[in-house]
C-alpha positions as CSV (number, residue, x, y, z in Angstrom):
1,R,-45.2,35.1,191.4
2,F,-42.5,34.3,194.0
3,T,-40.9,37.2,195.7
4,L,-37.2,36.7,196.8
5,K,-36.5,38.7,199.9
6,E,-33.3,39.3,201.9
7,F,-31.6,36.3,203.5
8,K,-33.1,34.2,200.7
9,M,-36.6,34.2,202.4
10,L,-39.2,33.2,199.8
11,D,-42.8,34.1,200.0
12,F,-44.4,31.0,198.5
13,K,-47.6,32.0,196.8
14,L,-50.2,29.5,195.7
15,P,-49.4,29.1,192.0
16,P,-51.9,28.9,189.1
17,V,-53.2,25.3,188.8
18,G,-55.5,25.5,185.8
19,E,-57.7,27.6,183.6
20,N,-60.4,29.5,185.4
21,I,-59.4,28.1,188.8
22,K,-59.4,31.0,191.2
23,S,-59.1,29.3,194.6
24,G,-59.1,25.9,196.4
25,N,-59.6,24.2,199.7
26,I,-56.6,23.0,201.7
27,V,-57.3,19.4,202.6
28,A,-53.8,18.6,203.9
29,I,-50.6,20.3,204.9
30,L,-47.8,17.9,204.2
31,V,-44.9,19.7,206.0
32,A,-44.3,21.4,209.3
33,V,-42.3,24.5,210.4
34,G,-38.6,23.6,210.5
35,D,-38.9,20.8,207.9
36,A,-36.2,20.7,205.2
37,V,-37.8,20.4,201.8
38,K,-36.5,19.6,198.3
39,K,-37.6,21.2,195.1
40,D,-40.8,19.6,193.7
41,Q,-41.6,17.9,197.0
42,P,-45.3,18.1,197.8
43,L,-46.1,20.8,200.4
44,L,-49.9,20.9,200.3
45,E,-52.8,18.9,199.0
46,M,-55.5,21.2,197.6
47,E,-59.0,20.4,196.4
48,T,-60.5,22.7,193.6
49,D,-63.9,22.5,192.2
50,K,-62.7,20.0,189.6
51,A,-60.1,17.8,191.2
52,S,-57.6,17.2,194.0
53,L,-53.9,17.9,193.4
54,E,-50.6,18.3,195.2
55,I,-48.8,21.7,195.3
56,P,-45.0,21.2,195.0
57,S,-42.2,23.2,196.5
58,P,-40.5,25.6,194.1
59,C,-37.1,25.2,195.6
60,D,-34.9,23.5,198.2
61,G,-35.1,25.1,201.7
62,T,-36.5,25.1,205.2
63,I,-40.1,25.9,206.1
64,K,-40.0,28.9,208.4
65,E,-43.7,29.8,208.5
66,I,-47.0,28.3,207.5
67,L,-49.7,31.0,206.9
68,I,-52.7,28.8,206.3
69,K,-54.7,26.0,208.0
70,K,-56.2,22.7,207.0
71,G,-59.7,23.3,205.7
72,E,-59.1,26.9,204.7
73,D,-60.1,28.3,201.3
74,V,-57.1,29.9,199.6
75,K,-56.9,32.1,196.6
76,I,-54.5,31.7,193.7
77,G,-51.6,34.1,194.4
78,Q,-52.1,34.1,198.2
79,V,-48.9,33.7,200.3
80,V,-49.2,30.3,202.0
81,M,-45.7,29.6,203.3
82,R,-42.3,31.2,203.8
83,I,-39.3,29.2,202.8
84,E,-35.7,30.1,203.9
85,G,-32.5,29.2,202.1
86,G,-33.9,28.4,198.7
87,K,-33.6,29.8,195.2
88,A,-36.6,30.1,192.9
89,S,-37.3,31.4,189.5
90,G,-39.2,34.7,189.2
91,V,-42.2,33.0,187.7
92,A,-44.4,30.5,189.5
93,K,-44.7,27.0,188.2
94,A,-48.0,25.2,187.8
95,A,-48.8,22.8,190.6
96,S,-48.8,19.9,188.1
97,K,-46.6,19.5,185.1
98,E,-49.6,17.9,183.4
99,T,-51.7,21.1,184.0
100,P,-50.2,24.0,182.2
101,Q,-51.8,27.4,182.6
102,S,-53.5,28.5,179.5
103,A,-52.2,31.6,177.7
104,P,-54.6,34.6,177.4
105,A,-57.0,34.4,174.5
106,A,-56.8,37.0,171.8
107,S,-60.2,36.9,170.1
108,V,-63.8,37.7,170.8
109,A,-64.6,34.0,170.5
110,A,-62.2,33.3,173.3
111,V,-63.7,36.1,175.4
112,K,-67.2,34.5,174.9
113,E,-65.8,31.1,176.1
114,S,-64.2,32.7,179.2
115,V,-67.4,34.3,180.4
116,R,-69.5,31.1,180.5
117,P,-72.0,31.9,183.3
118,T,-72.0,29.9,186.5
119,P,-75.4,28.8,187.8
120,A,-76.5,30.0,191.2
121,V,-77.9,27.5,193.7
122,A,-80.6,29.6,195.2
123,P,-82.4,31.0,193.4
124,V,-81.9,28.5,190.5
125,Q,-80.8,30.9,187.8
126,V,-77.8,31.9,185.9
127,A,-75.6,34.4,187.7
128,P,-73.3,36.8,185.8
129,A,-69.6,35.8,185.7
130,I,-68.3,38.8,187.6
131,L,-65.9,38.0,190.4
132,P,-64.4,40.2,193.2
133,E,-61.7,42.7,192.5
134,A,-58.7,41.2,190.7
135,P,-55.2,40.9,192.1
136,V,-52.8,43.9,191.6
137,D,-50.6,42.0,189.2
138,V,-53.1,42.1,186.4
139,P,-51.4,43.7,183.4
140,A,-53.6,46.8,182.9
141,A,-53.1,50.5,183.3
142,P,-54.9,52.4,186.1
143,S,-57.2,54.1,183.5
144,V,-58.2,50.6,182.2
145,R,-58.9,49.3,185.7
146,R,-61.0,52.4,186.5
147,F,-63.0,51.9,183.3
148,A,-63.6,48.3,184.1
149,R,-64.8,49.1,187.6
150,E,-67.2,51.8,186.3
151,I,-69.0,49.4,184.0
152,G,-69.0,46.5,186.5
153,I,-66.4,44.2,185.0
154,N,-63.7,42.3,186.9
155,I,-60.5,43.2,185.2
156,G,-59.0,39.9,186.3
157,Q,-61.3,37.9,183.9
158,V,-60.6,40.0,180.8
159,P,-58.2,38.3,178.3
160,G,-55.6,40.8,177.1
161,T,-54.6,41.0,173.5
162,G,-51.6,43.3,174.0
163,P,-48.0,42.3,174.4
164,G,-47.6,39.9,177.3
165,G,-51.4,39.7,177.7
166,R,-51.7,43.4,178.5
167,I,-55.4,44.5,178.8
168,S,-56.7,47.5,176.9
169,I,-60.0,49.4,177.1
170,E,-61.0,47.7,173.8
171,D,-60.4,44.3,175.5
172,V,-62.7,45.3,178.4
173,K,-65.4,46.5,175.9
174,A,-65.2,43.3,173.9
175,F,-65.4,41.3,177.1
176,A,-68.5,43.3,178.3
177,K,-70.2,42.9,174.9
178,A,-69.6,39.1,174.9
179,L,-70.9,38.9,178.5
180,N,-74.1,40.8,177.6
181,T,-74.6,38.6,174.6
182,S,-74.1,35.5,176.7
183,R,-76.7,36.7,179.2
184,A,-79.2,37.4,176.5
185,T,-79.1,33.9,175.1
186,M,-79.4,32.1,178.4
187,A,-82.4,30.1,179.3
188,P,-85.2,31.8,181.3
189,T,-84.5,32.0,185.0
190,G,-85.9,29.2,187.2
191,V,-88.1,29.3,190.2
192,A,-86.4,30.6,193.3
193,A,-85.6,27.9,195.8
194,K,-87.8,27.9,198.9
195,P,-86.1,28.1,202.3
196,L,-85.8,24.7,204.1
197,P,-87.8,24.0,207.2
198,D,-86.2,23.5,210.5
199,F,-85.6,19.8,210.4
200,S,-84.4,19.8,214.0
201,K,-88.0,20.1,215.2
202,W,-88.6,16.5,214.2
203,G,-85.3,14.9,215.5
204,T,-81.6,15.0,215.6
205,I,-79.8,16.3,212.4
206,D,-76.2,16.7,211.3
207,R,-75.1,19.4,208.9
208,Q,-72.0,18.8,206.9
209,P,-70.4,21.3,204.4
210,M,-70.1,20.2,200.8
211,N,-66.6,19.5,199.5
212,N,-65.5,21.6,196.5
213,I,-66.1,18.7,194.0
214,R,-69.7,18.2,195.3
215,K,-70.3,22.0,195.1
216,R,-69.1,22.1,191.5
217,T,-71.1,19.0,190.6
218,A,-74.3,20.6,192.0
219,E,-73.7,23.8,190.2
220,H,-72.8,22.1,186.9
221,M,-75.7,19.7,187.0
222,T,-78.0,22.7,187.6
223,L,-76.5,24.4,184.5
224,C,-76.9,21.2,182.4
225,W,-80.5,20.5,183.5
226,T,-81.7,24.1,183.1
227,T,-80.0,25.0,179.8
228,I,-80.2,21.7,177.9
229,P,-83.6,20.3,176.7
230,H,-83.1,16.6,177.5
231,V,-84.5,13.6,175.6
232,T,-83.6,10.1,176.7
233,Q,-83.7,7.1,174.3
234,F,-83.7,3.5,175.7
235,D,-82.7,0.3,173.9
236,K,-81.1,-3.1,174.6
237,A,-78.1,-4.8,173.0
238,D,-77.7,-8.5,172.8
239,I,-74.2,-9.0,174.1
240,T,-74.3,-12.8,174.4
241,D,-71.5,-13.3,171.9
242,L,-69.6,-10.3,173.3
243,E,-69.7,-11.8,176.7
244,Q,-68.1,-15.0,175.5
245,S,-65.3,-13.0,173.8
246,R,-64.8,-10.8,176.8
247,K,-64.3,-13.8,179.1
248,K,-62.1,-15.7,176.5
249,F,-59.7,-12.8,175.9
250,S,-59.4,-11.5,179.5
251,K,-56.0,-12.1,180.9
252,P,-54.5,-12.2,184.5
253,G,-54.1,-8.6,185.4
254,R,-56.0,-7.4,182.4
255,K,-59.7,-8.1,182.8
256,L,-61.8,-6.9,179.9
257,T,-65.1,-5.2,180.7
258,V,-67.8,-4.1,178.4
259,T,-66.7,-0.4,178.6
260,P,-63.8,-0.5,176.1
261,F,-66.0,-2.3,173.6
262,L,-68.6,0.5,174.0
263,L,-66.0,3.2,173.6
264,K,-64.9,1.7,170.3
265,V,-68.3,1.4,168.8
266,I,-69.2,4.9,170.0
267,A,-66.1,6.3,168.3
268,T,-67.4,4.8,165.0
269,A,-70.9,6.1,165.6
270,L,-69.6,9.6,166.2
271,K,-68.1,9.6,162.7
272,T,-71.4,8.5,161.2
273,F,-73.5,11.0,163.3
274,P,-71.2,14.1,163.6
275,E,-73.9,16.1,165.5
276,F,-73.2,13.9,168.5
277,N,-69.6,15.1,168.5
278,A,-70.5,18.8,168.6
279,S,-71.3,21.7,170.9
280,I,-73.7,24.6,170.6
281,D,-72.6,28.2,170.8
282,M,-75.9,30.0,171.4
283,A,-74.2,33.4,171.6
284,A,-72.8,33.1,168.1
285,Q,-75.7,30.9,166.8
286,E,-73.2,28.3,165.6
287,I,-72.6,24.6,165.9
288,I,-69.0,23.5,166.7
289,Y,-68.2,20.2,165.1
290,K,-65.2,18.4,166.7
291,K,-62.8,16.4,164.5
292,Y,-61.3,14.5,167.4
293,C,-62.8,11.6,169.4
294,H,-62.2,12.0,173.1
295,I,-64.8,10.2,175.4
296,G,-65.3,10.9,179.1
297,V,-65.9,8.0,181.4
298,A,-67.5,8.7,184.8
299,V,-65.6,7.4,187.8
300,D,-67.3,6.9,191.2
301,T,-65.1,8.2,194.1
302,D,-65.5,8.9,197.8
303,R,-65.4,12.6,196.9
304,G,-68.1,12.4,194.2
305,L,-68.4,11.7,190.5
306,I,-65.4,12.6,188.4
307,V,-65.2,12.3,184.6
308,P,-61.7,11.9,183.1
309,V,-61.5,12.0,179.3
310,I,-59.9,9.2,177.3
311,R,-58.2,10.8,174.3
312,D,-58.2,9.5,170.7
313,V,-60.5,6.5,171.3
314,D,-60.8,5.9,167.6
315,R,-57.0,5.3,167.3
316,K,-56.6,2.8,170.2
317,T,-57.2,-0.9,170.4
318,I,-59.6,-2.5,172.9
319,Y,-56.7,-3.8,175.0
320,Q,-55.1,-0.3,175.1
321,L,-58.5,1.2,176.1
322,A,-58.9,-1.4,178.8
323,D,-55.5,-0.6,180.2
324,E,-56.0,3.1,180.1
325,L,-59.4,2.9,181.7
326,N,-58.0,0.9,184.6
327,T,-55.0,3.2,185.2
328,T,-57.0,6.4,184.8
329,A,-59.7,5.3,187.2
330,Q,-57.1,4.4,189.8
331,R,-55.3,7.8,189.4
332,V,-58.7,9.5,189.8
333,R,-59.3,7.6,193.1
334,D,-55.7,8.3,194.2
335,K,-56.2,12.1,193.5
336,K,-53.4,12.0,190.9
337,I,-55.5,13.2,187.9
338,S,-54.7,16.6,186.4
339,L,-57.3,19.2,185.5
340,D,-56.5,19.0,181.8
341,E,-57.5,15.3,181.8
342,L,-61.1,16.3,182.9
343,Q,-61.7,18.5,179.9
344,G,-62.3,18.3,176.1
345,G,-64.7,15.4,175.8
346,S,-66.8,14.6,172.7
347,M,-69.4,12.8,174.8
348,T,-69.6,10.8,178.1
349,V,-70.2,7.2,179.1
350,T,-71.5,6.4,182.6
351,N,-71.6,2.8,183.6
352,L,-73.7,1.7,186.6
353,G,-73.8,-2.0,185.6
354,G,-71.5,-3.0,188.4
355,I,-73.9,-1.6,191.0
356,G,-77.2,-2.6,189.5
357,G,-80.4,-1.2,188.2
358,T,-82.3,-1.7,184.9
359,Q,-82.3,1.7,183.3
360,F,-81.7,5.4,184.2
361,T,-81.7,8.9,182.6
362,P,-78.2,10.4,182.7
363,I,-77.8,14.2,182.5
364,V,-75.9,15.6,179.5
365,N,-72.5,16.8,180.6
366,W,-72.4,20.4,179.1
367,P,-70.8,21.6,176.8
368,E,-71.3,18.1,175.3
369,V,-74.6,17.2,173.7
370,A,-74.9,13.5,174.5
371,I,-74.2,10.9,177.2
372,L,-74.7,7.1,177.2
373,G,-75.8,5.4,180.4
374,V,-75.1,1.7,180.8
375,S,-77.0,-0.5,183.2
376,R,-76.6,-4.1,184.4
377,A,-76.8,-6.8,181.7
378,Q,-79.3,-9.7,182.4
379,W,-80.3,-13.0,180.9
380,E,-83.7,-12.6,179.3
381,P,-86.0,-14.8,177.2
382,C,-86.1,-13.7,173.6
383,Y,-88.7,-14.0,170.9
384,A,-88.3,-14.5,167.1
385,D,-91.3,-14.6,164.8
386,G,-93.6,-14.5,167.7
387,K,-92.1,-17.5,169.4
388,M,-89.8,-17.7,172.4
389,S,-86.3,-18.9,171.5
390,H,-84.9,-22.0,173.3
391,A,-82.0,-20.2,174.9
392,P,-82.1,-16.9,176.8
393,R,-79.9,-14.0,175.6
394,F,-77.6,-11.7,177.6
395,M,-79.2,-8.2,177.2
396,L,-77.5,-4.9,178.0
397,P,-79.8,-1.9,178.7
398,L,-78.5,1.4,177.3
399,S,-79.9,4.9,177.9
400,L,-78.9,7.7,175.6
401,S,-79.7,11.3,176.7
402,Y,-79.1,14.1,174.2
403,D,-79.6,17.8,173.6
404,H,-82.8,18.2,171.6
405,R,-81.7,21.6,170.3
406,L,-79.2,19.9,168.1
407,I,-80.3,16.2,167.9
408,D,-83.7,15.1,166.7
409,G,-85.4,12.1,168.1
410,A,-85.0,10.1,164.9
411,N,-81.3,10.5,164.9
412,G,-81.1,9.8,168.6
413,A,-82.8,6.4,167.9
414,R,-80.6,5.7,164.9
415,F,-77.4,6.5,166.9
416,L,-78.4,4.2,169.8
417,R,-79.4,1.5,167.4
418,R,-76.1,1.7,165.6
419,V,-74.3,1.3,168.9
420,C,-76.4,-1.7,169.8
421,E,-75.9,-3.4,166.4
422,A,-72.1,-2.8,166.6
423,V,-71.7,-4.1,170.1
424,E,-73.6,-7.2,169.2
425,Q,-70.8,-8.2,166.9
426,P,-68.5,-10.8,168.4
427,F,-65.2,-8.8,168.0
428,M,-63.4,-12.1,167.5
429,T,-61.2,-11.1,164.6
430,E,-60.0,-7.9,166.2
431,L,-59.3,-9.4,169.6
432,E,-57.5,-12.4,168.1
433,K,-55.3,-10.1,166.1
434,Q,-54.6,-8.0,169.2
435,D,-54.0,-11.0,171.3
436,L,-51.2,-12.2,169.0
437,C,-49.4,-8.9,169.1
C-alpha cells in the first residue's frame, strides 16, 4: 500500500505484480532524482521468475529519492522511491493492467494449489513451500500469527476465508493439512548434487549469475522431469500439400508458418482425446479435465525460453492464429508480455524447425500432461507397396512427450497419428474461405 505523508511525500512501495510473485530483480531504473513524472509513466523495469515488466508511477510528482539500485532483488511491498507532490489512492495498483492480483482463495482445493512445492536445485528434491516471515500487513490476529509460527507455517502464504481475506486459525490448519498431504504425494527425493570441481585449475573461467527467468526455468524443469514419468512418441507427417497451401496463401506482412496449422489440428485432437487436455491432482487423487483449449507456444528469447499461451485456439481461424502468434512473440521479445498470458495452457508446442535438427524429446510443461515438439521438415524419398515413389515428399518430424501416469502409450500413438493425418490435409477450402473474408 502507498503511505501518504506530510507535504504530499509518497513512499512508493513495489506493488503486487502477479499471483505468488514475492520479489523481482531490478534490471533498469528509468528515472533519476529530480525528474518530474506523470501517472502511469514507467519508473522501473523488473524481472521476476516468469517475465519482465515495467512498474508505473501511481501519480504525478517529482522523484525525491531512489532507495534501490540496478541489479538489486526487491520484495513486493518494499519502499523503492519517494515521490513528492503527487496524490495517490490508498491501495496499490498492479504493475500491469493486464495482470490483476488474484483474490484470496476460499477453499481447501485452492489452498492445495497455493502450496505447490518448489524444487530445490541442490540436492535435487522437493523443498517445502515455506517462506520467510510475512509482511506486517497480512490480515491476521496476533494469536493467529503466533499459532502459525509455532507450527512452522508462513502466515503470508495462507489464503484467508474471512471478510476481506482475514486469516483464522482454521485457515492455518487447513493450509498445513494441505501442505502435509502435498508432501506425502510427491515423488521420492533425488540424489543429492555433487559439489563441482575447481575448474580454474585447468584454465580461465568466468562465472555469471543466472537471471531470474533462467533460475525459474531450471527449477521448473527439475520439477517437471522428477515428478512426471515421461514417454516420447515419434512420427512424421507428409506436409507436401500443406506446404503448397502455406506458400499460396501467405501474404505480404502475413507469412503463414506451419505452427498455426498445427495449433488448429491439436485443438481438434484435444477434443477427441480429453486426457491430453487435463492435469493430475495427486493430493486429491483426481484428474482435472479442462473444457477450454489454450495452447502454449514456446518463444526463444535472449533471456531464455518463455511460453505465452494462445487462448481459445479452437475458435480462431488460421489467419487469426498466425497474426496472434507473430504479435505475441514480438511482445515476449520486447518484454511486454503479462504474467497472466504465461499461464493456463492445455498443452504446449515447441517448434525448433527454424533452427534445425531431426527429432528431440521435449519435457512436459507441468501442470500440463503433454507437449509437442516440431523439428525441421525435409524432402525424403517415400515408398508405397514396397516401391519407391517417383517424387519425394516433404516430411515433418513430430515428437510428442506425455505424462505416463495419465496417458497410455496406445493413446499417445493415436493422438500423434491423428495430428499427422489432420495436418496432411491441404486446408484449401478453409484457407480459400478465409482469404475471401
